[in-house]
C-alpha positions in Angstrom: -22.7 -26.2 -3.3 -23.6 -29.9 -3.6 -26.4 -31.3 -5.9 -27.5 -34.6 -5.0 -30.1 -36.9 -7.1 -31.7 -39.5 -4.8 -34.2 -42.4 -6.0 -35.5 -45.8 -4.5 -35.8 -48.7 -7.0 -37.2 -52.1 -6.9 -39.7 -53.4 -4.4 -40.5 -51.2 -1.4 -40.0 -52.1 2.1 -39.8 -50.6 5.5 -37.0 -47.9 6.5 -36.5 -46.4 2.9 -37.8 -43.2 4.2 -35.5 -43.5 7.4 -32.4 -43.9 5.2 -33.2 -41.1 2.9 -33.9 -38.9 6.0 -30.5 -40.0 7.4 -28.7 -38.9 4.2 -30.2 -35.6 4.1 -30.5 -34.5 7.8 -26.5 -35.3 7.7 -26.1 -33.3 4.5 -28.2 -30.3 6.0 -26.5 -30.2 9.4 -23.0 -30.0 7.6 -21.3 -26.8 6.7 -21.9 -27.7 2.9 -24.8 -25.9 1.1 -27.0 -28.8 -0.8 -29.6 -29.2 -3.1 -31.8 -32.5 -3.2 -33.3 -33.7 -6.4 -35.8 -36.7 -5.8 -36.4 -38.9 -8.7 -39.9 -40.3 -8.9 -40.6 -44.0 -9.2 -37.3 -45.2 -9.4 -34.9 -45.4 -12.4 -37.8 -44.3 -14.5 -37.7 -40.7 -12.9 -34.1 -40.7 -13.9 -34.7 -42.0 -17.5 -37.5 -39.6 -18.1 -36.4 -36.7 -16.1 -39.3 -36.7 -13.6 -38.1 -35.4 -10.4 -38.8 -32.5 -7.9 -36.6 -30.4 -5.6 -36.5 -31.6 -1.9 -35.9 -29.7 1.3 -35.6 -30.6 4.8 -39.1 -30.2 5.5 -39.9 -33.2 3.2 -37.9 -35.3 5.3 -39.6 -34.4 8.6 -41.9 -36.8 10.3 -40.9 -39.8 7.7 -38.8 -41.7 10.1 -41.4 -44.1 11.1 -43.3 -44.1 7.7 -43.1 -47.3 5.7 -42.7 -47.4 2.0 -41.2 -44.5 0.1 -42.0 -40.8 -0.6 -40.4 -40.9 -3.8 -42.2 -43.8 -5.1 -40.6 -46.9 -6.7 -40.7 -49.4 -9.7 -38.8 -52.1 -11.2 -36.4 -51.6 -14.0 -34.9 -55.1 -15.0 -31.3 -54.8 -15.5 -31.5 -57.2 -18.3 -33.3 -54.9 -20.3 -31.6 -51.5 -19.2 -29.6 -51.2 -22.5 -32.7 -52.0 -24.4 -34.3 -49.0 -26.1 -37.8 -48.2 -24.8 -40.9 -48.3 -26.9 -40.1 -45.2 -28.3 -36.4 -45.7 -29.2 -34.9 -43.9 -26.3 -31.7 -45.0 -25.0 -32.3 -45.4 -21.2 -28.8 -45.4 -20.1 -28.0 -42.3 -22.0 -31.2 -40.8 -21.0 -30.1 -41.3 -17.3 -26.5 -39.7 -17.8 -28.1 -36.8 -19.6 -30.5 -35.9 -17.1 -27.7 -36.4 -14.4 -25.6 -33.8 -16.4 -28.4 -31.7 -17.1 -29.0 -30.9 -13.4 -25.4 -30.5 -12.7 -25.4 -33.2 -10.1 -22.6 -34.3 -7.9 -23.8 -37.6 -6.9 -26.7 -40.0 -7.1 -27.7 -41.6 -4.0 -29.5 -44.9 -4.8 -31.5 -47.1 -2.4 -32.1 -50.8 -3.5 -31.4 -54.4 -3.8 -29.8 -56.7 -6.1 -31.1 -55.5 -9.6 -30.8 -51.8 -8.3 -27.3 -52.3 -7.5 -26.4 -53.8 -11.1 -27.7 -50.6 -12.7 -26.1 -48.4 -10.2 -22.6 -50.0 -11.1 -23.4 -49.7 -14.5 -23.8 -46.0 -14.1 -20.7 -45.8 -12.1 -18.8 -47.6 -15.1 -20.6 -44.7 -17.2 -18.8 -42.0 -15.1 -21.6 -40.9 -12.8 -20.8 -40.5 -9.0 -22.8 -43.0 -7.2 -23.3 -44.0 -3.6 -25.8 -46.8 -2.7 -27.7 -48.0 0.2 -28.7 -51.6 0.8 -32.5 -52.2 0.9 -34.1 -55.8 0.9 -36.5 -57.6 2.9 -34.4 -60.7 1.7 -31.0 -59.7 3.3 -29.7 -61.5 0.1 -27.4 -58.4 -1.0 -23.8 -59.4 -1.4 -21.1 -57.4 0.7 -23.1 -56.6 3.7 -24.4 -58.6 6.7 -27.6 -56.9 6.9 -30.1 -55.1 4.7 -32.4 -52.5 6.0 -36.2 -53.8 6.0 -35.0 -57.4 6.7 -35.6 -57.3 10.5 -39.0 -55.4 10.2 -40.2 -58.2 7.6 -38.8 -60.9 10.2 -41.0 -59.3 13.0 -44.0 -59.2 10.6 -43.4 -63.0 9.4 -42.7 -64.2 12.9 -46.0 -62.3 14.3 -47.9 -64.2 11.6 -46.4 -67.7 12.5 -47.0 -66.6 16.3 -50.8 -66.3 15.6 -50.8 -69.5 13.5 -49.8 -71.5 16.5 -52.8 -71.2 18.4 -55.3 -72.0 15.8 -53.2 -74.8 14.8 -52.9 -76.3 18.3 -56.9 -75.8 18.8 -57.5 -78.0 15.9 -54.7 -80.4 15.5 -53.8 -79.2 12.1 -50.8 -78.7 9.9 -50.3 -75.1 9.0 -48.0 -74.0 6.3 -46.8 -70.3 6.2 -45.5 -69.2 3.0 -42.9 -66.5 3.7 -41.3 -64.3 0.9 -38.2 -65.2 -0.6 -37.8 -66.6 -4.2 -34.1 -67.2 -4.3 -32.7 -67.2 -0.9 -34.1 -68.2 2.6 -32.7 -65.8 5.2 -36.2 -64.3 5.9 -37.8 -67.6 6.3 -35.2 -69.0 8.2 -35.0 -66.3 10.9 -38.8 -65.8 11.2 -39.1 -69.6 11.5 -36.7 -69.9 14.2 -38.2 -66.9 15.9 -41.5 -68.4 15.9 -40.6 -72.1 16.8 -41.6 -73.6 13.4 -41.3 -77.2 13.4 -40.1 -77.5 9.7 -38.5 -74.8 7.7 -38.0 -75.2 3.9 -35.7 -72.6 1.9 -34.5 -72.5 -1.6 -30.9 -73.3 -0.8 -31.7 -76.7 1.0 -34.0 -78.8 -1.6 -36.2 -81.0 0.5 -37.4 -84.7 0.4 -41.2 -85.0 0.8 -40.6 -88.0 2.8 -38.4 -86.3 5.2 -41.3 -83.8 5.8 -43.9 -86.5 6.0 -41.7 -88.2 8.9 -41.5 -85.0 10.8 -45.2 -84.3 10.4 -45.8 -88.0 11.5 -43.4 -87.6 14.7 -45.2 -84.5 15.6 -48.6 -86.0 15.1 -47.6 -88.7 18.0 -46.4 -85.9 20.5 -48.2 -82.5 19.9 -50.8 -83.3 17.3 -50.0 -80.3 15.2 -47.3 -79.0 12.9 -46.0 -75.7 11.7 -44.2 -75.2 8.6 -42.3 -72.0 7.4 -42.0 -72.4 3.7 -40.1 -69.9 1.4 -41.9 -69.2 -1.6 -38.9 -70.2 -3.7 -38.6 -73.5 -1.8 -37.8 -76.7 -4.1 -37.8 -80.3 -3.9 -34.7 -82.4 -4.6 -36.3 -83.6 -7.8 -37.2 -80.4 -9.1 -33.8 -78.9 -8.3 -32.1 -81.5 -10.6 -34.3 -79.8 -13.6 -32.9 -77.2 -15.9 -34.3 -73.6 -15.3 -36.2 -73.9 -18.5 -37.8 -77.3 -17.5 -38.7 -76.0 -14.1 -40.2 -72.9 -15.3 -42.5 -75.0 -17.7 -43.5 -77.3 -14.7 -44.2 -74.3 -12.7 -46.2 -72.9 -15.4 -48.1 -76.3 -16.0 -48.6 -77.0 -12.3 -52.3 -76.7 -10.8 -50.9 -75.2 -7.7 -50.6 -71.5 -7.2 -47.3 -72.0 -5.3 -45.1 -74.5 -3.7 -47.1 -74.4 -0.4 -50.4 -75.6 -1.8 -48.7 -78.5 -3.6 -47.1 -79.5 -0.1 -50.2 -78.9 1.4 -52.1 -81.2 -0.9 -49.3 -84.0 -0.6 -49.2 -83.9 3.1 -52.9 -83.9 3.5 -53.3 -87.0 1.4 -50.4 -88.8 2.9 -51.1 -88.1 6.7 -55.0 -87.7 6.7 -54.4 -84.4 8.9 -56.0 -81.2 7.9 -53.6 -78.8 6.2 -53.9 -75.2 6.0 -51.9 -72.5 3.9 -51.5 -68.9 5.2 -49.7 -66.5 3.0 -48.9 -63.0 4.7 -47.7 -61.8 1.3 -46.8 -58.1 0.9 -47.7 -57.3 4.6 -44.1 -58.4 5.3 -42.7 -55.3 3.3 -45.4 -52.8 4.5 -46.0 -50.9 7.5 -43.7 -49.1 9.9 -40.1 -50.0 10.3 -39.2 -51.7 13.6 -36.9 -49.6 16.0 -34.0 -51.6 14.7 -34.5 -50.7 11.2 -35.0 -47.1 12.2 -31.7 -46.9 13.8 -29.9 -49.1 11.3 -31.1 -47.1 8.0 -30.4 -44.0 9.7 -26.7 -44.8 10.3 -26.5 -46.0 7.0 -27.8 -43.0 5.4 -25.5 -40.8 7.6 -22.6 -42.6 6.5 -23.5 -42.2 2.8 -23.9 -38.5 3.1 -20.5 -38.6 5.0 -18.9 -40.3 1.7 -20.5 -37.6 -0.2 -19.2 -34.7 1.7 -15.8 -36.4 1.3 -16.1 -36.9 -2.5 -15.8 -40.7 -2.2 -17.9 -42.4 -4.6 -18.7 -45.7 -6.2 -19.4 -47.2 -2.9 -22.3 -49.2 -1.3 -22.7 -48.3 2.4 -22.9 -51.8 4.1 -22.5 -53.4 7.6 -19.8 -56.0 8.1 -18.8 -57.3 11.6 -21.0 -54.9 13.4 -19.4 -52.1 11.8 -20.8 -49.7 9.1 -18.4 -50.0 6.0 -17.9 -48.9 2.5 -17.9 -51.6 -0.2 -16.8 -50.9 -3.5 -19.9 -51.3 -6.1 -18.2 -53.6 -8.4 -17.7 -56.2 -5.6 -21.6 -56.0 -4.8 -23.3 -55.9 -8.5 -24.5 -59.2 -9.6 -23.7 -61.3 -6.6 -26.2 -62.9 -4.2 -25.7 -63.7 -0.5 -27.3 -67.1 -0.1 -27.7 -69.3 2.8 -25.2 -72.0 3.1 -26.7 -75.4 4.0 -23.6 -75.7 6.3 -24.1 -72.2 7.8 -24.0 -72.2 11.7 -27.3 -71.1 12.1 -28.8 -73.9 10.1 -26.6 -76.3 12.0 -27.9 -75.0 15.4 -31.6 -75.0 14.1 -31.1 -78.5 13.2 -29.5 -79.4 16.7 -32.7 -78.2 18.2 -34.9 -80.6 16.2 -35.9 -78.3 13.3 -36.5 -80.3 10.2 -35.2 -78.7 6.7 -36.6 -81.8 4.7 -33.0 -82.8 3.5 -32.5 -85.7 6.0 -29.5 -84.3 7.6 -29.2 -83.7 11.3 -26.4 -82.3 13.3 -25.3 -83.4 16.8 -22.6 -82.4 19.0 -19.5 -84.8 18.7 -18.2 -85.2 22.3 -14.6 -86.0 21.1 -13.8 -83.2 18.8 -16.3 -80.8 20.2 -17.2 -79.9 16.4 -20.8 -80.3 14.6 -21.0 -83.5 12.6 -23.5 -83.9 9.9 -25.6 -87.2 10.3 -27.9 -88.6 8.0 -31.1 -89.8 9.4 -30.8 -93.2 7.6 -28.1 -94.1 9.9 -25.3 -93.1 7.5 -22.9 -89.9 7.9 -22.1 -87.9 5.1 -19.6 -90.2 3.5 -22.1 -92.7 3.4 -20.7 -95.1 6.1 -22.9 -96.6 8.8 -22.9 -94.5 12.0 -22.3 -97.6 14.2 -19.2 -98.8 12.4 
């Protein structure tokens, strides 16, 4: 008999249910007898012993259902070792409930913070297998996370819809896409929807470069689409300390970077600028077919690890193969977009502006991509014509 605990932690996203279904269906169809304990509302359920027994019927018909049937919440890792308001040791409470139910393993679905806590539980002696969930695709150790492709589809559709009204009125439209620390979602949705300018946290922008791109578009197409990650930052602000930047955001009259950009672009160009924020729609609704298949595969492999007694791993995706990644290699690490990433270079070669003043062109001699400054100087600062 295998006794398996399961919880979903952090922000919700598409395909959480599909992933859990993959785990349970694989376990149920094995020769091993299993009991499934679903902890409610993330780590809170494990801390306070809030759970319910689940059967195969609970996972019937949820492949296409968004959100999570177990509920979720955020339990910050930075405070996980702090006692709660009643003095309860949260880590010891999770261990107590694990052993009280005589569990063989915890299956934990979540993103970066979730994996830090999962690794802590592993270090405390609990058997843990995790699944990579986040619309940001920023989890280290896996090329893809489930929920990401569904969010890309939604953000892309939003920008697609903006095109017609932007073109009709000759406006500049800024679409603010989710992503505080990384820009994978904005980058992919921006490219998929034909955005003219893409701004992501990893590539600090120069307002003058954005204005130049808008003016160039104004001469030819009369409208501009800008995809902005909510964590996009200017070159000036990127030089500030975290404390200084946090204070600036707190004192800012703008609700987000998109509204600040809209104000400055409007004043500088004289064009009408509108901001659209799809917000939580990006993590809502039914998972796309890709995520349904992908999450099911990850769930199935998680069950396979449990049946083999292989614990302490995240089930990930590397080089088009499902793989197991040691939790200690994942926890506390972020997968960011490199400014020199191939996809960024290719986007720039197509004329997409990232606000950094660097273009990429094909070198006919070396057949390699060469970074070129728009100012007429290459990366070394030398004139291009010399």
